[in-house]
C-alpha positions in Angstrom: 0.0 -0.3 -0.4 3.3 2.1 0.8 5.1 2.1 -2.5 1.7 2.1 -4.3 1.0 5.6 -2.7 4.3 6.8 -3.1 4.4 5.9 -6.6 0.6 7.4 -7.0 1.9 10.7 -5.6 5.3 10.9 -8.3 3.0 10.6 -11.0 1.3 13.5 -9.2 4.3 15.3 -8.8 5.4 14.6 -12.5 1.5 15.8 -14.0 1.9 19.0 -12.3 5.3 19.5 -13.7 4.0 18.7 -17.3 1.4 21.0 -16.6 3.6 24.0 -15.2 5.6 23.6 -18.8 2.9 23.2 -21.3 1.0 26.8 -19.6 4.7 27.6 -19.3 4.9 26.9 -23.3 1.7 28.9 -24.3 1.6 32.6 -26.0 0.2 34.1 -22.6 2.9 37.1 -22.7 3.6 36.3 -19.4 7.3 37.1 -18.1 8.4 34.0 -16.6 11.2 36.0 -14.8 9.3 38.7 -13.4 5.2 37.0 -13.5 3.6 35.0 -10.6 3.0 31.5 -11.0 -0.8 32.3 -10.3 -1.0 34.7 -13.1 -1.7 31.9 -15.4 -5.1 31.3 -13.2 -6.3 34.4 -15.1 -7.9 34.3 -18.5 -7.8 31.0 -21.0 -4.8 29.3 -19.4 -6.9 28.6 -15.8 -8.1 25.1 -16.8 -3.9 24.4 -16.4 -3.1 26.5 -13.7 -6.4 24.7 -11.8 -4.9 21.6 -13.0 -1.3 22.0 -11.5 -2.8 23.1 -8.1 -5.2 19.9 -8.5 -2.4 17.3 -8.9 0.1 19.2 -6.5 -2.9 19.2 -3.9 -3.4 15.3 -4.6 0.5 14.4 -4.3 0.4 16.4 -1.0 -2.1 13.7 -0.2 -0.6 10.5 -1.6 2.2 11.6 0.4 0.6 12.0 4.0 -1.1 9.3 3.3 2.2 7.0 2.3 3.9 8.5 5.6 1.5 7.9 7.4 1.4 4.1 7.0 5.4 3.8 6.5 6.3 5.2 9.4 6.3 4.3 12.8 5.3 6.6 14.8 4.0 8.5 11.8 5.2 11.7 11.7 1.7 13.3 12.6 3.2 17.3 11.9 4.4 16.7 9.1 1.1 15.4 8.0 -1.2 17.7 9.2 1.1 20.3 7.2 0.7 18.6 4.1 -3.2 18.0 4.3 -3.2 21.7 5.1 -1.0 22.6 2.0 -3.3 20.6 -0.1 -6.4 22.1 1.1 -4.8 25.5 0.2 -3.5 24.4 -3.4 -7.6 23.3 -3.8 -8.9 26.5 -3.0 -6.3 29.0 -4.3 -8.1 28.7 -7.9 -11.0 29.8 -6.6 -9.3 32.9 -5.5 -7.9 34.3 -8.5 -4.8 36.8 -8.2 -4.8 41.0 -8.8 -3.1 41.4 -12.3 -3.1 44.9 -10.9 -1.3 44.5 -8.2 -1.7 48.2 -6.9 -5.1 47.7 -6.9 -6.2 44.8 -4.0 -9.2 43.2 -4.4 -10.8 41.0 -1.7 -10.5 38.0 -3.9 -7.2 38.5 -4.6 -6.5 38.9 -1.0 -7.5 35.9 -0.1 -5.1 34.6 -2.9 -2.5 35.9 -1.5 -3.2 34.5 2.2 -3.9 31.3 0.6 -0.7 31.2 -1.0 1.3 32.5 2.2 -0.5 29.1 3.5 0.6 26.7 0.9 4.1 28.2 1.4 4.7 28.4 4.8 3.0 24.4 5.4 4.8 22.7 2.9 8.2 24.7 3.9 7.4 23.6 7.8 6.5 19.7 6.3 9.8 19.6 4.3 12.5 20.9 7.5 9.8 18.5 9.9 10.3 15.6 8.4 14.0 15.9 7.2 14.1 15.8 10.7 12.0 12.3 11.6 13.7 10.6 8.9 17.5 8.9 7.9 17.3 9.4 4.3 19.9 10.3 2.7 19.5 13.9 1.1 15.8 14.6 3.2 17.7 17.5 4.8 18.7 19.0 1.6 15.9 18.6 0.2 13.7 19.8 3.1 16.1 23.1 3.5 15.7 24.3 -0.5 12.0 24.0 -0.2 12.8 26.2 3.3 15.4 28.6 1.7 13.1 29.0 -1.8 9.9 30.0 0.3 11.5 32.7 2.3 13.2 34.2 -0.5 9.8 33.7 -2.5 7.7 35.5 0.5 10.6 37.8 1.1 10.5 38.8 -2.8 7.1 39.5 -2.9 6.9 41.6 0.1 9.9 43.4 -1.2 8.5 43.6 -4.9 11.9 42.6 -5.9 11.4 42.9 -10.2 11.9 39.1 -10.5 10.0 37.9 -8.3 8.6 35.4 -11.3 12.3 34.0 -11.4 12.5 33.5 -7.6 8.8 31.8 -7.4 9.3 29.5 -10.0 12.6 28.1 -7.7 10.2 27.3 -5.2 8.1 25.5 -7.6 11.1 23.3 -8.3 12.4 22.5 -4.6 9.1 21.6 -4.1 8.5 19.7 -6.8 11.7 17.6 -6.7 11.1 17.6 -2.8 7.8 15.5 -3.6 9.5 13.8 -6.0 12.5 13.0 -3.6 9.9 12.0 -0.6 7.6 9.8 -3.3 10.3 7.7 -4.8 11.8 6.8 -0.9 8.0 5.7 0.1 7.5 3.5 -3.4 
């Protein structure tokens, strides 16, 4: 059962990656160095954005389930944080970002709050799991998620002109962590 959950989590992670690649290849007019990934959640690219958030949420749920069965005692904090991350990822497409960053809307503020919850939850889960398992490389992947989550928060707070690049590093670190953990459980 654990191996099946791990394999399915890896497939969901790769589906998320594939969807992100596809949406970035579409002629949207967005600049990956400057613009947020969530900008793809507004307009014609919405189905791609929704698919990648759902795939990432599914990966988190499957990893949480596999961890609950694979480790004794189960890493409860990491599991809860993965489920919080999944809930935020599932909800976020329902609250599109504000493309006009100078004019905040209620929906856009909810989007930012959900993103903050998701980024913090996955960073904390990655750091927590690294303290619970003795898998070579887990600590490095976990800290990569933490560092890129913090960098993304700082980039949005300071209005760093290359926010998109920083956020995409967070996505790469998170997807690599999910793939690493999934394959370790498989």
